[in-house]
HTML snippet that shows the backbone in 3Dmol.js (N, CA, C, O; Angstrom):
<script src="https://3Dmol.org/build/3Dmol-min.js"></script>
<div id="view" style="width:600px;height:400px;position:relative"></div>
<script>
const pdb = `
ATOM      1  N   MET A   1     154.777-111.996 -26.411  1.00  0.00           N
ATOM      2  CA  MET A   1     153.174-112.759 -25.632  1.00  0.00           C
ATOM      3  C   MET A   1     152.558-111.739 -24.160  1.00  0.00           C
ATOM      4  O   MET A   1     153.248-111.164 -23.319  1.00  0.00           O
ATOM      5  N   THR A   2     151.784-111.772 -24.215  1.00  0.00           N
ATOM      6  CA  THR A   2     151.069-111.147 -22.689  1.00  0.00           C
ATOM      7  C   THR A   2     150.952-112.215 -22.088  1.00  0.00           C
ATOM      8  O   THR A   2     150.949-113.435 -22.254  1.00  0.00           O
ATOM      9  N   MET A   3     150.747-110.564 -20.503  1.00  0.00           N
ATOM     10  CA  MET A   3     151.041-111.684 -19.068  1.00  0.00           C
ATOM     11  C   MET A   3     150.114-113.209 -19.280  1.00  0.00           C
ATOM     12  O   MET A   3     150.731-114.257 -19.468  1.00  0.00           O
ATOM     13  N   SER A   4     149.222-113.196 -19.248  1.00  0.00           N
ATOM     14  CA  SER A   4     147.772-114.385 -18.731  1.00  0.00           C
ATOM     15  C   SER A   4     148.386-115.263 -19.724  1.00  0.00           C
ATOM     16  O   SER A   4     148.236-116.445 -19.417  1.00  0.00           O
ATOM     17  N   SER A   5     149.447-114.958 -21.523  1.00  0.00           N
ATOM     18  CA  SER A   5     149.447-116.197 -22.645  1.00  0.00           C
ATOM     19  C   SER A   5     151.098-116.534 -21.680  1.00  0.00           C
ATOM     20  O   SER A   5     151.553-117.659 -21.883  1.00  0.00           O
ATOM     21  N   HIS A   6     151.920-115.620 -20.708  1.00  0.00           N
ATOM     22  CA  HIS A   6     153.477-115.857 -20.058  1.00  0.00           C
ATOM     23  C   HIS A   6     152.829-117.385 -19.000  1.00  0.00           C
ATOM     24  O   HIS A   6     153.234-118.516 -18.733  1.00  0.00           O
ATOM     25  N   LEU A   7     151.126-116.168 -18.550  1.00  0.00           N
ATOM     26  CA  LEU A   7     151.025-117.844 -17.222  1.00  0.00           C
ATOM     27  C   LEU A   7     151.199-118.918 -17.533  1.00  0.00           C
ATOM     28  O   LEU A   7     152.011-119.836 -17.426  1.00  0.00           O
ATOM     29  N   GLN A   8     149.772-118.528 -18.184  1.00  0.00           N
ATOM     30  CA  GLN A   8     149.354-119.640 -18.600  1.00  0.00           C
ATOM     31  C   GLN A   8     150.494-121.553 -18.992  1.00  0.00           C
ATOM     32  O   GLN A   8     150.330-122.738 -18.702  1.00  0.00           O
ATOM     33  N   GLU A   9     151.775-120.544 -19.938  1.00  0.00           N
ATOM     34  CA  GLU A   9     151.873-121.594 -20.929  1.00  0.00           C
ATOM     35  C   GLU A   9     153.388-122.345 -19.513  1.00  0.00           C
ATOM     36  O   GLU A   9     154.197-123.219 -19.824  1.00  0.00           O
ATOM     37  N   LEU A  10     153.328-121.710 -18.203  1.00  0.00           N
ATOM     38  CA  LEU A  10     154.476-121.259 -16.871  1.00  0.00           C
ATOM     39  C   LEU A  10     153.269-122.484 -16.530  1.00  0.00           C
ATOM     40  O   LEU A  10     153.862-123.341 -17.186  1.00  0.00           O
ATOM     41  N   ARG A  11     152.511-122.944 -16.212  1.00  0.00           N
ATOM     42  CA  ARG A  11     151.175-123.154 -15.742  1.00  0.00           C
ATOM     43  C   ARG A  11     151.666-124.598 -16.511  1.00  0.00           C
ATOM     44  O   ARG A  11     152.262-125.496 -15.917  1.00  0.00           O
ATOM     45  N   ARG A  12     151.329-124.631 -17.819  1.00  0.00           N
ATOM     46  CA  ARG A  12     151.421-125.759 -18.238  1.00  0.00           C
ATOM     47  C   ARG A  12     152.456-126.980 -17.959  1.00  0.00           C
ATOM     48  O   ARG A  12     152.335-128.163 -17.640  1.00  0.00           O
ATOM     49  N   LYS A  13     153.599-126.047 -18.256  1.00  0.00           N
ATOM     50  CA  LYS A  13     155.186-126.677 -17.969  1.00  0.00           C
ATOM     51  C   LYS A  13     154.870-127.494 -16.776  1.00  0.00           C
ATOM     52  O   LYS A  13     154.798-128.723 -16.745  1.00  0.00           O
ATOM     53  N   HIS A  14     154.633-126.417 -15.501  1.00  0.00           N
ATOM     54  CA  HIS A  14     154.526-126.838 -14.228  1.00  0.00           C
ATOM     55  C   HIS A  14     153.869-128.778 -14.650  1.00  0.00           C
ATOM     56  O   HIS A  14     154.232-129.928 -14.897  1.00  0.00           O
ATOM     57  N   SER A  15     153.086-128.170 -14.522  1.00  0.00           N
ATOM     58  CA  SER A  15     152.072-129.786 -14.874  1.00  0.00           C
ATOM     59  C   SER A  15     152.785-130.459 -15.870  1.00  0.00           C
ATOM     60  O   SER A  15     152.341-130.311 -17.009  1.00  0.00           O
ATOM     61  N   ALA A  16     153.407-130.900 -15.786  1.00  0.00           N
ATOM     62  CA  ALA A  16     153.600-131.348 -17.740  1.00  0.00           C
ATOM     63  C   ALA A  16     155.090-132.214 -16.200  1.00  0.00           C
ATOM     64  O   ALA A  16     155.135-133.219 -15.490  1.00  0.00           O
ATOM     65  N   LEU A  17     155.668-131.413 -16.372  1.00  0.00           N
ATOM     66  CA  LEU A  17     156.743-131.581 -14.860  1.00  0.00           C
ATOM     67  C   LEU A  17     156.268-132.353 -13.696  1.00  0.00           C
ATOM     68  O   LEU A  17     156.985-133.152 -13.094  1.00  0.00           O
ATOM     69  N   ALA A  18     154.954-132.077 -13.372  1.00  0.00           N
ATOM     70  CA  ALA A  18     154.840-132.631 -11.632  1.00  0.00           C
ATOM     71  C   ALA A  18     154.434-133.579 -12.181  1.00  0.00           C
ATOM     72  O   ALA A  18     154.107-134.458 -11.384  1.00  0.00           O
ATOM     73  N   GLU A  19     154.143-134.096 -14.314  1.00  0.00           N
ATOM     74  CA  GLU A  19     153.500-135.653 -14.458  1.00  0.00           C
ATOM     75  C   GLU A  19     154.741-136.867 -14.428  1.00  0.00           C
ATOM     76  O   GLU A  19     154.834-138.092 -14.346  1.00  0.00           O
ATOM     77  N   LYS A  20     155.611-135.662 -14.551  1.00  0.00           N
ATOM     78  CA  LYS A  20     157.193-136.503 -14.956  1.00  0.00           C
ATOM     79  C   LYS A  20     158.666-136.936 -13.241  1.00  0.00           C
ATOM     80  O   LYS A  20     159.580-137.688 -12.903  1.00  0.00           O
ATOM     81  N   VAL A  21     157.915-135.868 -12.842  1.00  0.00           N
ATOM     82  CA  VAL A  21     158.748-136.550 -11.713  1.00  0.00           C
ATOM     83  C   VAL A  21     157.398-137.599 -11.342  1.00  0.00           C
ATOM     84  O   VAL A  21     157.872-138.716 -11.135  1.00  0.00           O
ATOM     85  N   GLU A  22     156.052-137.616 -11.205  1.00  0.00           N
ATOM     86  CA  GLU A  22     155.876-139.017 -10.634  1.00  0.00           C
ATOM     87  C   GLU A  22     155.605-139.732 -11.706  1.00  0.00           C
ATOM     88  O   GLU A  22     155.324-140.883 -11.374  1.00  0.00           O
ATOM     89  N   ALA A  23     155.560-139.545 -12.968  1.00  0.00           N
ATOM     90  CA  ALA A  23     156.266-141.353 -12.867  1.00  0.00           C
ATOM     91  C   ALA A  23     157.987-141.502 -12.765  1.00  0.00           C
ATOM     92  O   ALA A  23     158.420-142.643 -12.603  1.00  0.00           O
ATOM     93  N   ALA A  24     158.931-140.407 -12.854  1.00  0.00           N
ATOM     94  CA  ALA A  24     160.162-141.572 -12.426  1.00  0.00           C
ATOM     95  C   ALA A  24     159.612-141.636 -10.830  1.00  0.00           C
ATOM     96  O   ALA A  24     160.617-142.073 -10.270  1.00  0.00           O
ATOM     97  N   GLN A  25     158.653-141.462  -9.837  1.00  0.00           N
ATOM     98  CA  GLN A  25     159.626-141.624  -9.178  1.00  0.00           C
ATOM     99  C   GLN A  25     158.834-143.317  -9.008  1.00  0.00           C
ATOM    100  O   GLN A  25     159.552-144.298  -8.815  1.00  0.00           O
ATOM    101  N   ARG A  26     157.366-143.440  -9.108  1.00  0.00           N
ATOM    102  CA  ARG A  26     157.236-144.349 -10.259  1.00  0.00           C
ATOM    103  C   ARG A  26     157.766-146.041 -10.175  1.00  0.00           C
ATOM    104  O   ARG A  26     157.412-147.187  -9.893  1.00  0.00           O
ATOM    105  N   SER A  27     158.958-145.137 -10.684  1.00  0.00           N
ATOM    106  CA  SER A  27     159.535-146.219 -11.418  1.00  0.00           C
ATOM    107  C   SER A  27     160.453-147.182 -10.752  1.00  0.00           C
ATOM    108  O   SER A  27     159.770-147.613  -9.823  1.00  0.00           O
ATOM    109  N   PRO A  28     161.232-147.572 -10.717  1.00  0.00           N
ATOM    110  CA  PRO A  28     162.131-149.324 -10.495  1.00  0.00           C
ATOM    111  C   PRO A  28     163.147-148.722 -10.383  1.00  0.00           C
ATOM    112  O   PRO A  28     163.653-148.741  -9.261  1.00  0.00           O
ATOM    113  N   SER A  29     163.939-147.858 -11.612  1.00  0.00           N
ATOM    114  CA  SER A  29     164.638-147.770 -11.986  1.00  0.00           C
ATOM    115  C   SER A  29     165.774-146.163 -11.804  1.00  0.00           C
ATOM    116  O   SER A  29     166.905-145.811 -12.142  1.00  0.00           O
ATOM    117  N   ALA A  30     164.071-145.352 -10.737  1.00  0.00           N
ATOM    118  CA  ALA A  30     164.671-144.548 -10.272  1.00  0.00           C
ATOM    119  C   ALA A  30     166.133-143.130 -10.424  1.00  0.00           C
ATOM    120  O   ALA A  30     166.909-143.116  -9.469  1.00  0.00           O
ATOM    121  N   ASP A  31     166.297-142.472 -11.140  1.00  0.00           N
ATOM    122  CA  ASP A  31     167.400-141.911 -10.988  1.00  0.00           C
ATOM    123  C   ASP A  31     167.231-140.244  -9.832  1.00  0.00           C
ATOM    124  O   ASP A  31     167.071-139.108 -10.280  1.00  0.00           O
ATOM    125  N   GLU A  32     167.328-140.605  -8.431  1.00  0.00           N
ATOM    126  CA  GLU A  32     166.731-140.099  -7.755  1.00  0.00           C
ATOM    127  C   GLU A  32     167.676-138.332  -7.640  1.00  0.00           C
ATOM    128  O   GLU A  32     167.336-137.329  -7.013  1.00  0.00           O
ATOM    129  N   LEU A  33     169.260-138.635  -8.781  1.00  0.00           N
ATOM    130  CA  LEU A  33     169.293-137.217  -8.992  1.00  0.00           C
ATOM    131  C   LEU A  33     168.520-136.322  -9.897  1.00  0.00           C
ATOM    132  O   LEU A  33     167.809-135.321  -9.808  1.00  0.00           O
ATOM    133  N   ALA A  34     168.965-137.109 -10.780  1.00  0.00           N
ATOM    134  CA  ALA A  34     167.131-135.851 -12.001  1.00  0.00           C
ATOM    135  C   ALA A  34     166.165-136.288 -11.626  1.00  0.00           C
ATOM    136  O   ALA A  34     165.292-136.133 -12.480  1.00  0.00           O
ATOM    137  N   ILE A  35     165.666-136.991 -10.398  1.00  0.00           N
ATOM    138  CA  ILE A  35     163.903-135.911  -9.053  1.00  0.00           C
ATOM    139  C   ILE A  35     164.679-135.154  -9.192  1.00  0.00           C
ATOM    140  O   ILE A  35     164.772-134.550 -10.261  1.00  0.00           O
ATOM    141  N   GLY A  36     165.408-134.951  -8.275  1.00  0.00           N
ATOM    142  CA  GLY A  36     165.467-134.136  -7.603  1.00  0.00           C
ATOM    143  C   GLY A  36     165.880-132.441  -9.079  1.00  0.00           C
ATOM    144  O   GLY A  36     165.596-131.272  -8.817  1.00  0.00           O
ATOM    145  N   GLU A  37     166.128-132.611  -9.581  1.00  0.00           N
ATOM    146  CA  GLU A  37     167.215-131.121 -10.527  1.00  0.00           C
ATOM    147  C   GLU A  37     165.432-131.321 -10.978  1.00  0.00           C
ATOM    148  O   GLU A  37     164.763-130.288 -10.943  1.00  0.00           O
ATOM    149  N   MET A  38     164.904-132.300 -11.282  1.00  0.00           N
ATOM    150  CA  MET A  38     163.111-131.616 -11.897  1.00  0.00           C
ATOM    151  C   MET A  38     162.366-130.964 -10.633  1.00  0.00           C
ATOM    152  O   MET A  38     161.864-129.840 -10.647  1.00  0.00           O
ATOM    153  N   LYS A  39     162.370-131.693  -9.726  1.00  0.00           N
ATOM    154  CA  LYS A  39     161.888-131.324  -8.755  1.00  0.00           C
ATOM    155  C   LYS A  39     162.160-129.395  -8.253  1.00  0.00           C
ATOM    156  O   LYS A  39     161.295-128.526  -8.139  1.00  0.00           O
ATOM    157  N   LYS A  40     163.435-129.301  -8.084  1.00  0.00           N
ATOM    158  CA  LYS A  40     164.026-128.142  -7.706  1.00  0.00           C
ATOM    159  C   LYS A  40     163.310-126.658  -9.281  1.00  0.00           C
ATOM    160  O   LYS A  40     163.053-125.456  -9.206  1.00  0.00           O
ATOM    161  N   GLN A  41     163.259-127.718 -10.498  1.00  0.00           N
ATOM    162  CA  GLN A  41     162.552-126.473 -11.242  1.00  0.00           C
ATOM    163  C   GLN A  41     161.093-125.906 -10.925  1.00  0.00           C
ATOM    164  O   GLN A  41     160.590-124.794 -10.764  1.00  0.00           O
ATOM    165  N   LYS A  42     160.472-127.857 -10.915  1.00  0.00           N
ATOM    166  CA  LYS A  42     159.338-127.541 -10.513  1.00  0.00           C
ATOM    167  C   LYS A  42     158.457-126.466  -9.493  1.00  0.00           C
ATOM    168  O   LYS A  42     157.300-126.046  -9.480  1.00  0.00           O
ATOM    169  N   LEU A  43     160.149-126.195  -8.329  1.00  0.00           N
ATOM    170  CA  LEU A  43     159.926-125.161  -7.874  1.00  0.00           C
ATOM    171  C   LEU A  43     160.256-124.091  -8.001  1.00  0.00           C
ATOM    172  O   LEU A  43     159.896-123.267  -7.161  1.00  0.00           O
ATOM    173  N   ARG A  44     160.825-123.817  -8.772  1.00  0.00           N
ATOM    174  CA  ARG A  44     161.233-122.563  -9.828  1.00  0.00           C
ATOM    175  C   ARG A  44     160.475-122.253 -10.658  1.00  0.00           C
ATOM    176  O   ARG A  44     160.947-121.296 -11.272  1.00  0.00           O
ATOM    177  N   LEU A  45     159.713-122.483 -10.960  1.00  0.00           N
ATOM    178  CA  LEU A  45     158.223-122.411 -12.048  1.00  0.00           C
ATOM    179  C   LEU A  45     157.539-121.862 -11.418  1.00  0.00           C
ATOM    180  O   LEU A  45     157.108-120.765 -11.772  1.00  0.00           O
ATOM    181  N   LYS A  46     157.106-122.587  -9.946  1.00  0.00           N
ATOM    182  CA  LYS A  46     156.056-122.556  -8.935  1.00  0.00           C
ATOM    183  C   LYS A  46     156.566-121.011  -8.399  1.00  0.00           C
ATOM    184  O   LYS A  46     155.873-120.023  -8.154  1.00  0.00           O
ATOM    185  N   GLU A  47     157.613-121.138  -8.339  1.00  0.00           N
ATOM    186  CA  GLU A  47     157.460-120.397  -7.601  1.00  0.00           C
ATOM    187  C   GLU A  47     156.992-118.272  -8.833  1.00  0.00           C
ATOM    188  O   GLU A  47     156.121-117.402  -8.814  1.00  0.00           O
ATOM    189  N   GLU A  48     158.014-118.507  -9.444  1.00  0.00           N
ATOM    190  CA  GLU A  48     157.600-117.370 -11.122  1.00  0.00           C
ATOM    191  C   GLU A  48     156.198-117.209 -11.443  1.00  0.00           C
ATOM    192  O   GLU A  48     155.525-116.254 -11.833  1.00  0.00           O
ATOM    193  N   ILE A  49     155.936-118.503 -11.146  1.00  0.00           N
ATOM    194  CA  ILE A  49     154.281-118.350 -11.450  1.00  0.00           C
ATOM    195  C   ILE A  49     153.383-116.889  -9.747  1.00  0.00           C
ATOM    196  O   ILE A  49     152.894-115.770  -9.592  1.00  0.00           O
ATOM    197  N   GLU A  50     153.600-117.590  -9.334  1.00  0.00           N
ATOM    198  CA  GLU A  50     153.250-116.794  -7.873  1.00  0.00           C
ATOM    199  C   GLU A  50     153.855-115.161  -8.072  1.00  0.00           C
ATOM    200  O   GLU A  50     153.229-114.102  -8.115  1.00  0.00           O
ATOM    201  N   ARG A  51     154.686-115.316  -8.129  1.00  0.00           N
ATOM    202  CA  ARG A  51     155.354-113.977  -8.686  1.00  0.00           C
ATOM    203  C   ARG A  51     154.815-113.162  -9.653  1.00  0.00           C
ATOM    204  O   ARG A  51     154.551-112.021  -9.273  1.00  0.00           O
ATOM    205  N   LEU A  52     154.627-113.381 -10.569  1.00  0.00           N
ATOM    206  CA  LEU A  52     153.624-112.426 -11.887  1.00  0.00           C
ATOM    207  C   LEU A  52     152.612-112.577 -11.019  1.00  0.00           C
ATOM    208  O   LEU A  52     152.277-111.514 -10.496  1.00  0.00           O
ATOM    209  N   SER A  53     151.696-114.009 -10.510  1.00  0.00           N
ATOM    210  CA  SER A  53     150.210-114.075 -10.268  1.00  0.00           C
ATOM    211  C   SER A  53     150.038-112.517  -8.896  1.00  0.00           C
ATOM    212  O   SER A  53     148.946-112.265  -8.386  1.00  0.00           O
ATOM    213  N   GLN A  54     150.843-112.011  -8.683  1.00  0.00           N
ATOM    214  CA  GLN A  54     151.078-110.773  -7.544  1.00  0.00           C
ATOM    215  C   GLN A  54     150.978-109.639  -8.471  1.00  0.00           C
ATOM    216  O   GLN A  54     150.160-108.780  -8.142  1.00  0.00           O
ATOM    217  N   ASN A  55     151.701-109.430  -9.671  1.00  0.00           N
ATOM    218  CA  ASN A  55     151.613-108.252 -10.381  1.00  0.00           C
ATOM    219  C   ASN A  55     150.272-108.119 -10.479  1.00  0.00           C
ATOM    220  O   ASN A  55     149.788-107.152 -11.067  1.00  0.00           O
TER     221      ASN A  55
END
`;
const viewer = $3Dmol.createViewer("view");
viewer.addModel(pdb, "pdb");
viewer.setStyle({}, {cartoon: {color: "spectrum"}});
viewer.zoomTo();
viewer.render();
</script>
C-alpha cells in the first residue's frame, strides 16, 4: 500500500466515523460512552493523518 492510498483510507475511515458520531448524537437513546470512544478513535485517526502528512 502506498503512502497516498494509506492516507486516503485513513481519511475515509475518519469521515465514516464522523458520520457515525453525528448520527449517534442525534439519537434520543444515545450511548454517551460509545460516542466518547468513537470520538477518541476519530481523534487518533486525525492525529495519524496529520503525522503522516507531515513526512
